[in-house]
C-alpha positions in Angstrom: 69.3 24.4 8.1 67.7 27.2 10.1 65.5 26.0 13.0 62.6 27.8 11.4 61.3 25.9 8.4 61.2 27.6 5.0 57.6 28.2 3.9 57.2 27.2 0.3 54.4 28.3 -2.0 53.9 25.7 -4.6 52.0 27.3 -7.5 50.0 25.3 -10.1 50.3 27.5 -13.1 47.7 25.9 -15.4 44.0 26.6 -15.2 43.1 24.5 -18.3 40.4 21.9 -18.0 41.8 18.4 -18.2 45.2 19.7 -17.1 47.9 17.4 -15.6 49.4 20.2 -13.4 47.7 19.0 -10.2 49.2 15.5 -10.7 52.7 17.0 -11.1 52.2 19.4 -8.2 51.0 16.7 -5.9 54.0 14.6 -6.7 56.3 17.7 -6.0 54.5 18.4 -2.7 55.0 14.7 -1.7 58.7 15.0 -2.4 58.9 18.2 -0.3 57.0 16.5 2.5 59.6 13.8 2.7 62.2 16.4 3.8 62.6 18.3 7.0 62.8 22.1 7.0 59.9 23.0 4.8 56.2 23.9 5.1 54.0 24.0 2.0 51.1 26.2 0.8 49.7 24.7 -2.4 48.3 27.5 -4.5 46.1 26.3 -7.4 45.5 29.2 -9.7 42.2 27.5 -10.9 40.8 27.9 -7.4 42.0 31.3 -6.0 39.5 33.5 -7.9 41.9 36.0 -9.3 40.4 38.8 -11.4 40.5 38.4 -15.2 41.3 42.1 -15.5 44.1 43.8 -13.5 42.0 45.9 -11.0 42.7 49.4 -9.8 42.1 48.1 -6.2 42.5 44.6 -5.0 39.4 42.6 -4.1 39.3 40.0 -1.3 40.6 37.2 -3.6 43.6 39.2 -4.9 44.4 40.4 -1.3 44.3 36.8 0.0 46.5 35.6 -2.9 49.1 38.3 -2.4 49.1 37.6 1.4 49.9 33.9 0.6 52.8 35.0 -1.7 54.1 37.4 0.9 54.1 34.8 3.6 56.2 32.5 1.4 60.0 32.3 1.8 60.4 30.6 -1.6 58.4 29.4 -4.5 58.1 26.2 -6.6 56.2 27.0 -9.9 54.6 24.0 -11.6 54.2 25.0 -15.2 53.2 23.4 -18.5 54.4 24.7 -21.8 51.8 26.3 -24.1 52.9 27.5 -27.5 56.6 27.6 -26.5 55.9 29.6 -23.3 54.1 29.6 -20.0 50.3 29.7 -19.8 48.7 33.1 -19.7 47.0 32.3 -16.4 50.4 32.0 -14.8 51.8 35.1 -16.3 48.8 37.1 -15.2 49.0 35.7 -11.7 52.7 36.7 -11.5 51.9 40.2 -12.8 49.1 40.7 -10.2 51.7 40.7 -7.5 55.0 42.6 -7.2 56.9 43.1 -4.0 55.7 39.7 -2.8 58.2 38.0 -5.2 61.1 40.3 -4.4 64.3 38.8 -3.0 63.0 35.2 -2.8 64.1 32.1 -4.7 61.9 30.5 -7.4 62.3 26.9 -8.6 60.5 25.3 -11.5 58.9 21.9 -12.1 57.8 21.8 -15.7 56.0 19.4 -18.0 54.8 19.0 -21.5 55.6 17.5 -24.9 59.2 16.9 -26.1 60.7 19.9 -24.4 59.2 19.0 -21.0 58.1 22.6 -20.5 61.7 23.9 -20.5 60.9 26.7 -23.0 58.2 28.0 -20.6 60.8 27.9 -17.8 63.2 30.0 -19.8 60.6 32.7 -20.3 59.6 32.6 -16.7 63.2 33.1 -15.6 63.3 36.4 -17.3 60.0 37.5 -15.8 61.1 36.6 -12.3 64.5 38.3 -12.7 62.7 41.5 -13.6 60.7 41.1 -10.3 64.0 40.8 -8.4 63.4 37.1 -7.6 66.3 34.6 -7.8 65.7 31.7 -10.2 67.1 28.3 -9.0 69.3 26.9 -11.8 68.1 23.2 -11.7 64.7 22.4 -13.0 62.7 19.1 -12.8 61.0 18.5 -16.1 58.6 15.8 -17.3 58.5 15.1 -21.0 55.2 13.9 -22.2 53.4 13.8 -18.9 50.4 12.1 -20.3 52.4 8.9 -20.3 55.2 10.1 -17.9 53.1 9.4 -14.8 51.5 6.1 -13.7 47.9 5.8 -12.7 48.8 6.4 -9.1 50.3 9.8 -9.8 54.0 8.7 -9.7 56.6 9.4 -12.4 57.3 6.5 -14.7 61.0 7.1 -14.0 60.8 7.8 -10.2 64.5 7.5 -9.4 65.7 10.2 -11.8 62.7 12.5 -11.0 63.4 12.1 -7.2 67.1 12.8 -7.8 66.3 15.9 -9.7 63.9 17.1 -7.0 66.6 16.5 -4.3 69.0 18.8 -6.2 66.3 21.4 -6.7 65.2 21.4 -3.1 68.8 21.5 -1.8 69.4 24.6 -3.8 66.0 26.1 -2.9 66.8 25.5 0.8 70.2 27.2 0.5 68.8 30.2 -1.4 65.7 30.4 0.7 67.6 30.4 4.0 70.2 32.9 2.7 67.7 35.3 1.2 65.4 35.1 4.2 68.3 36.0 6.5 69.2 38.9 4.2 65.7 40.2 4.0 65.4 40.2 7.8 68.8 41.9 8.2 67.7 44.5 5.6 64.5 45.1 7.6 66.5 45.6 10.8 68.9 48.0 9.1 66.1 50.0 7.6 64.3 50.2 11.0 67.5 51.5 12.6 68.3 53.9 9.9 
């Protein structure tokens, strides 16, 4: 891997009271921390103060949020499934940025019900493709997270979850490194043009 670690933004997509997203995200961040080559910025959409209405001009909260996205080399989106899709809070947060997503990989850790949030992920793949982001194929999903995690915040099937996260992070590292190099080369070409 490149000597410079990839900077991952891990985004908790749910803002619902009583949510399980922070438990799933903290597990994912723990898995990332066990590997070399990554730094992490945990972005909890419930705490960043994004505007409810898309503003004509960015306020300090939106500016800070976009800066955090811009500084990321790659993203891990932690999403539940609400009504066969992603939560409105996550879609709104995605739409409040634009170029910050461009030419960066996005991986998904999902949770919820029988589908494990996979229908939300399928919708998000289309959204991120439109933003010129690259969706990582493999997803880690937790079916029924209310009883899929132990009281200490660990998956009830830790081996399969960790194996899935290893595959996801391997692909995210590959795409993140390749796309970061391509973005830097593109900037150099543009500067010399």
